[in-house]
C-alpha positions in Angstrom: 0.0 0.0 0.0 1.4 3.4 -1.0 1.8 6.0 1.8 1.0 9.7 1.3 1.8 12.5 3.7 -0.4 15.6 3.8 1.3 18.7 5.2 -1.2 21.6 5.8 -1.9 23.8 8.8 -5.7 23.8 8.1 -7.1 20.7 9.9 -10.3 20.6 7.8 -8.2 20.3 4.6 -6.1 17.6 6.1 -9.2 15.6 7.2 -10.8 16.1 3.8 -7.8 14.9 1.9 -7.2 12.0 4.3 -10.7 10.7 3.8 -10.6 10.9 0.0 -7.1 9.3 -0.3 -7.9 6.6 2.2 -11.0 5.7 0.1 -8.7 5.4 -2.9 -6.7 2.7 -1.0 -3.7 4.8 0.2 -2.3 4.8 3.7 -2.3 8.5 4.8 -0.4 10.4 7.4 -0.5 14.1 8.1 1.4 17.0 9.7 0.4 20.6 10.6 3.8 22.1 10.0 6.9 21.6 7.9 9.0 20.9 11.0 6.6 18.1 12.2 6.6 16.6 8.6 10.4 16.5 8.4 10.6 14.9 11.8 8.0 12.2 10.9 9.6 11.5 7.5 13.0 10.8 9.2 11.4 7.7 10.7 9.4 6.6 7.7 9.7 8.1 4.2 6.3 8.2 2.4 5.8 7.5 -1.3 4.5 11.0 -1.9 4.0 14.3 -0.1 1.2 16.9 -0.5 2.7 20.1 0.8 1.1 23.5 1.4 3.0 26.6 0.5 1.8 28.8 3.4 2.8 27.2 6.7 3.6 28.5 10.2 7.4 28.6 10.8 9.2 27.1 7.9 7.2 27.7 4.7 6.4 25.2 2.0 9.1 26.3 -0.4 11.9 25.9 2.2 10.4 22.6 3.2 10.4 21.5 -0.4 14.0 22.5 -0.8 14.9 20.5 2.3 12.9 17.4 1.2 14.6 17.4 -2.2 18.0 17.7 -0.6 17.3 14.7 1.7 15.1 12.6 -0.6 15.7 13.6 -4.3 13.3 10.9 -5.7 10.4 11.7 -3.4 7.5 13.2 -5.4 6.1 16.4 -3.9 2.8 18.1 -5.0 2.5 21.7 -3.8 -0.9 23.2 -2.8 -1.7 26.8 -2.0 -4.6 29.2 -1.7 -2.5 32.2 -2.5 -0.4 30.9 -5.4 1.3 33.1 -7.9 3.0 32.2 -11.1 6.3 33.2 -9.6 5.8 30.8 -6.7 4.7 28.0 -8.9 7.7 28.4 -11.2 10.1 28.5 -8.2 8.5 25.3 -6.7 8.8 23.6 -10.1 12.5 24.5 -10.4 13.1 23.1 -7.0 11.7 19.8 -8.1 7.9 19.9 -7.3 5.9 17.4 -9.4 2.9 19.8 -9.7 1.2 22.8 -8.2 -2.5 22.7 -7.2 -4.5 25.8 -6.2 -7.1 26.0 -3.4 -10.0 25.5 -3.3 -8.9 22.0 -4.2 -10.7 19.8 -6.7 -10.6 16.4 -4.9 -10.9 14.7 -8.3 -7.9 16.5 -9.6 -5.9 15.8 -6.4 -6.6 12.1 -6.8 -5.6 12.2 -10.5 -2.4 14.1 -9.9 -1.4 11.8 -7.1 -2.0 8.8 -9.4 0.1 10.4 -12.2 3.0 11.3 -9.8 3.1 7.8 -8.3 3.0 6.2 -11.8 5.9 8.4 -12.9 7.8 7.4 -9.8 7.1 3.7 -10.5 8.3 4.1 -14.1 11.4 5.9 -13.0 12.2 3.2 -10.5 11.6 0.4 -13.1 13.9 2.2 -15.5 16.6 2.5 -12.9 16.2 -1.2 -12.1 16.3 -2.1 -15.7 19.5 0.0 -16.2 21.1 -1.8 -13.2 20.2 -5.2 -14.6 21.6 -4.2 -18.0 24.8 -3.0 -16.3 25.1 -6.4 -14.6 24.4 -8.2 -17.8 27.1 -6.3 -19.7 29.7 -6.2 -17.0 33.3 -6.4 -18.3 35.1 -9.3 -16.6 38.8 -9.0 -16.1 41.4 -7.8 -13.6 44.4 -8.0 -15.9 46.4 -4.8 -16.5 45.2 -4.5 -20.1 41.6 -4.9 -19.0 41.8 -2.4 -16.1 43.3 0.1 -18.6 40.5 -0.6 -21.0 37.8 -0.1 -18.3 39.4 3.2 -17.3 39.4 4.4 -20.9 35.7 3.5 -21.3 34.8 5.7 -18.3 37.0 8.5 -19.7 35.4 8.5 -23.1 31.8 7.5 -22.4 30.5 11.0 -21.2 31.7 12.6 -24.4 30.0 12.4 -27.9 33.2 11.3 -29.6 33.1 8.5 -32.1 35.0 5.4 -31.2 36.5 2.7 -33.5 36.8 -0.7 -31.6 39.2 -3.3 -33.0 40.0 -6.8 -31.9 39.7 -10.4 -32.9 36.4 -12.3 -33.2 34.9 -13.2 -29.8 36.9 -10.7 -27.8 33.9 -8.6 -26.7 33.8 -5.6 -29.0 30.1 -5.2 -28.7 30.4 -5.5 -24.9 32.8 -2.5 -24.9 30.4 -0.5 -27.1 27.5 -1.2 -24.7 29.6 -0.1 -21.7 30.4 3.1 -23.5 26.7 3.7 -24.1 25.7 2.7 -20.5 28.2 5.2 -19.0 27.3 8.0 -21.4 24.8 10.8 -21.2 22.7 8.9 -23.8 22.3 5.8 -21.6 18.5 6.4 -21.3 18.2 6.5 -25.1 18.4 3.6 -27.6 21.4 1.5 -28.3 21.0 0.1 -31.8 23.5 -2.6 -32.9 23.9 -3.5 -36.6 26.0 -6.5 -37.8 27.0 -5.2 -41.2 28.4 -8.6 -42.2 25.0 -10.3 -41.6 22.9 -8.1 -43.8 22.8 -8.8 -47.6 24.3 -6.0 -49.7 20.9 -5.4 -51.5 19.2 -4.8 -48.1 21.8 -2.9 -46.1 20.7 0.6 -47.3 17.1 -0.1 -46.3 18.2 -1.5 -42.9 20.4 1.5 -42.1 18.4 4.4 -43.7 14.8 2.9 -43.9 12.6 3.1 -47.0 9.4 4.7 -48.2 6.4 2.7 -49.3 6.8 1.5 -52.9 10.6 2.1 -52.9 11.1 -1.4 -54.2 9.2 -4.7 -54.7 7.9 -5.8 -51.3 8.1 -2.3 -49.7 4.4 -2.3 -48.8 4.8 0.3 -46.1 7.3 2.9 -44.9 10.0 1.6 -42.5 12.4 3.4 -40.2 16.1 2.5 -40.5 18.7 2.0 -37.8 19.8 5.6 -37.9 16.2 6.7 -37.2 15.9 4.2 -34.4 19.1 5.4 -32.7 18.2 9.1 -32.7 19.5 10.7 -29.5 21.2 7.4 -28.7 24.0 5.3 -29.9 24.4 3.3 -33.2 26.9 0.4 -33.1 28.1 -0.6 -36.5 29.8 -4.0 -36.1 32.0 -5.5 -38.8 32.1 -2.1 -40.5 34.8 -3.4 -42.9 32.2 -5.7 -44.6 30.2 -2.8 -46.0 30.4 -2.1 -49.7 32.2 1.0 -50.9 28.8 2.4 -52.0 27.3 2.0 -48.6 30.5 3.4 -47.0 30.1 6.6 -49.0 26.5 7.0 -47.8 27.6 6.4 -44.2 30.3 9.0 -44.5 27.8 11.6 -45.9 25.4 10.9 -43.0 28.2 11.4 -40.4 29.2 14.7 -42.0 25.7 16.1 -42.5 23.9 14.4 -39.7 20.9 13.8 -42.0 19.9 11.3 -44.7 17.1 10.3 -47.1 15.2 7.0 -46.9 15.4 4.7 -49.8 12.9 5.9 -52.3 12.4 9.2 -50.4 13.3 12.8 -51.1 12.8 14.3 -47.6 16.0 14.8 -45.5 15.8 13.4 -42.0 18.0 14.9 -39.3 19.4 12.7 -36.6 21.5 13.1 -33.5 23.4 9.8 -33.2 26.7 8.8 -31.6 28.4 6.2 -33.8 30.6 3.4 -32.4 32.1 1.1 -35.0 34.0 -2.2 -34.7 35.9 -4.5 -36.9 38.2 -7.6 -36.7 40.1 -6.5 -39.8 43.1 -4.2 -40.2 41.4 -1.2 -41.8 44.7 0.3 -43.0 45.4 -2.9 -44.9 41.8 -2.8 -46.2 42.4 0.7 -47.4 45.5 -0.4 -49.2 43.6 -3.2 -50.9 40.9 -0.7 -52.0 38.2 -2.3 -49.8 37.7 0.6 -47.3 37.4 4.3 -47.7 40.3 6.2 -46.2 38.1 9.3 -45.4 35.6 7.1 -43.6 38.4 5.5 -41.6 39.7 8.9 -40.3 36.1 10.0 -39.7 35.4 7.0 -37.5 38.8 6.6 -35.9 38.5 9.6 -33.5 39.2 7.5 -30.5 40.7 4.0 -31.2 40.0 1.2 -28.8 41.6 -2.3 -29.1 40.1 -5.2 -27.2 42.9 -7.7 -26.3 42.6 -11.4 -27.2 42.1 -13.9 -24.4 45.6 -15.3 -24.8 46.9 -11.8 -24.0 45.2 -11.9 -20.6 45.3 -15.5 -19.5 45.1 -14.4 -15.8 41.5 -13.5 -16.5 40.6 -17.1 -17.6 39.7 -18.4 -14.1 37.3 -15.4 -13.7 35.5 -16.2 -16.9 35.4 -19.9 -16.1 33.8 -19.2 -12.7 31.4 -16.6 -14.2 30.2 -18.8 -17.1 29.9 -22.0 -15.0 27.7 -20.1 -12.5 25.6 -18.6 -15.3 24.9 -21.9 -17.1 24.5 -23.9 -13.9 21.8 -21.5 -12.8 20.0 -21.8 -16.2 19.8 -25.6 -16.1 19.2 -25.8 -12.3 22.5 -27.7 -11.4 25.1 -27.2 -8.7 28.0 -25.1 -10.0 30.7 -27.7 -10.8 34.2 -27.5 -9.3 37.1 -27.3 -11.7 40.2 -29.3 -10.7 43.6 -27.5 -10.8 44.6 -29.8 -13.7 41.6 -28.8 -15.7 42.2 -25.2 -15.1 45.8 -25.6 -16.2 44.4 -27.0 -19.5 42.3 -23.9 -19.9 45.2 -21.7 -19.2 47.5 -23.4 -21.7 45.0 -23.3 -24.7 45.4 -20.4 -27.0 41.6 -19.8 -27.5 41.4 -18.7 -31.2 37.7 -18.0 -30.7 38.5 -15.9 -27.6 35.9 -15.3 -24.9 33.0 -16.6 -27.1 34.8 -19.9 -27.5 35.4 -20.2 -23.8 31.8 -19.4 -23.0 30.5 -22.0 -25.4 32.8 -24.6 -23.9 31.6 -23.8 -20.3 28.0 -24.2 -21.5 28.9 -27.6 -23.0 30.7 -28.8 -19.8 27.8 -27.8 -17.6 25.4 -29.8 -19.7 27.5 -32.7 -20.6 29.7 -33.4 -17.5 27.9 -36.0 -15.4 29.6 -35.3 -12.1 30.0 -32.0 -10.1 33.7 -31.9 -10.8 35.3 -31.0 -14.1 38.6 -32.8 -14.8 40.8 -32.9 -17.9 38.9 -36.1 -19.0 35.8 -33.9 -19.5 37.6 -31.4 -21.8 37.5 -31.9 -25.6 40.7 -33.2 -27.0 41.4 -30.2 -29.3 41.5 -28.0 -26.1 44.0 -30.3 -24.5 46.2 -30.2 -27.5 46.3 -33.9 -28.2 45.0 -35.9 -31.2 41.3 -36.1 -31.5 41.2 -39.8 -30.9 42.3 -39.3 -27.2 38.8 -38.4 -26.3 37.3 -40.7 -23.7 33.9 -40.8 -25.5 35.6 -41.6 -28.9 37.5 -44.6 -27.5 34.3 -46.0 -26.0 32.5 -46.2 -29.4 32.8 -47.4 -32.9 34.9 -46.0 -35.7 31.8 -44.3 -37.1 31.1 -42.7 -33.7 34.7 -41.6 -33.5 34.5 -39.9 -36.9 31.3 -38.2 -35.9 32.7 -36.9 -32.6 35.8 -35.5 -34.4 33.7 -33.9 -37.1 31.4 -32.3 -34.6 34.3 -30.8 -32.6 36.0 -29.7 -35.8 32.9 -27.8 -36.9 32.3 -26.2 -33.5 35.9 -25.0 -33.4 35.7 -23.6 -37.0 32.4 -21.8 -36.2 34.0 -20.2 -33.2 37.0 -19.1 -35.3 34.6 -17.3 -37.7 32.3 -15.8 -35.1 29.4 -18.1 -36.1 29.4 -16.9 -39.7 28.1 -19.9 -41.7 29.2 -18.7 -45.1 32.8 -18.1 -44.0 33.0 -21.3 -42.1 31.7 -23.3 -45.1 34.2 -21.6 -47.4 37.1 -22.4 -44.9 36.3 -26.1 -44.6 35.5 -26.5 -48.3 31.8 -27.5 -48.3 28.6 -26.0 -49.5 26.8 -23.7 -47.0 23.6 -25.8 -47.2 25.6 -28.9 -46.4 27.1 -27.2 -43.4 23.6 -26.2 -42.2 22.5 -29.8 -42.3 25.5 -30.9 -40.3 25.0 -28.2 -37.7 21.4 -29.3 -37.3 22.4 -33.0 -37.2 24.9 -32.5 -34.5 22.7 -30.1 -32.5 25.3 -27.4 -32.6 24.1 -24.0 -31.3 25.2 -21.0 -33.5 
């Protein structure tokens, strides 16, 4: 039950408001002066205060100032029989939710109270959501390189500077981008992520800029693009090097003019977007090859961030192991398994070409597939241990067909991790058709 405090020196007004608000299901307390109210609130903070301007001793404006100093999130509705525009403006600047004049309309009082409490609820939910998001996207690592990276994020986040994030597949480039956004002045606005490598060339302009109805076959209605969606917030362009030169030119123009036209449209749309870009490629090398525009590179590369590979911070591996085992054990309802020192040594020796993503996938697999509550080297796939594939305990216990199947599954998993889950690139690397690889992934129950 929500609690409301009424502060007014007129007893009949207090009684009237108490009765009406109690009938609405609120718990109501009251005080005849600001001093009495402040004393009572110290013992129990209400959900909302109705505060009269004209009070004996400390007046309502000074009481409002004191309440906001002590309890910034407490909604306060001011009431007065002698209100002026100047007083109302002053109260609003001090943080009052609203200003009601006497004689009071009880219906309006109830409605204003409902709106104030609803706004407070939404604000609290938003803060809780932000806190959950921060926990979800926490950056794990105590190594020197990661501590430096975290410091740089906090230094850059409050600015509007564009950031170019580089690093191998699976290192956590999007995680860095999200932390920049969460610690920025735009944190309450959208974070829109675009994987440029995952969108077909013929659709990427529509995805980024949107399109008008009838712009092309199948465009049955207008659609907002990612730049539109990220207005006042942050746009994260992942795998920026995989954009065509034509799309790069349009991106450059938007970054320079801060406006664009939808596909099939003529109206220019202005946007306020902070752009963060990421790539696993050497953009200077791509420029030399003619695959990336030099002017776009210098436009994006205002502040360069490099996310280190996992093998550059092996001291962080035990932290990741503990974090992921806890996460997946909670998901499947199991006790968190213990990792033997010998198994941890195996994890520390492996070079993790798929980086944190590969380690995360392995921990999920071990939580599900390890029958006991202790993870030993016998539970770890042979390619992680560095020995030949046939050393796997499971392979030895089966037929030659089963051994081949186990090897092929582990080989595909490793290759998918190397190529960040990209089916086309993985299929090309191992020399089979993409449709054939899809069938194998489905057959082996591999999660991509």
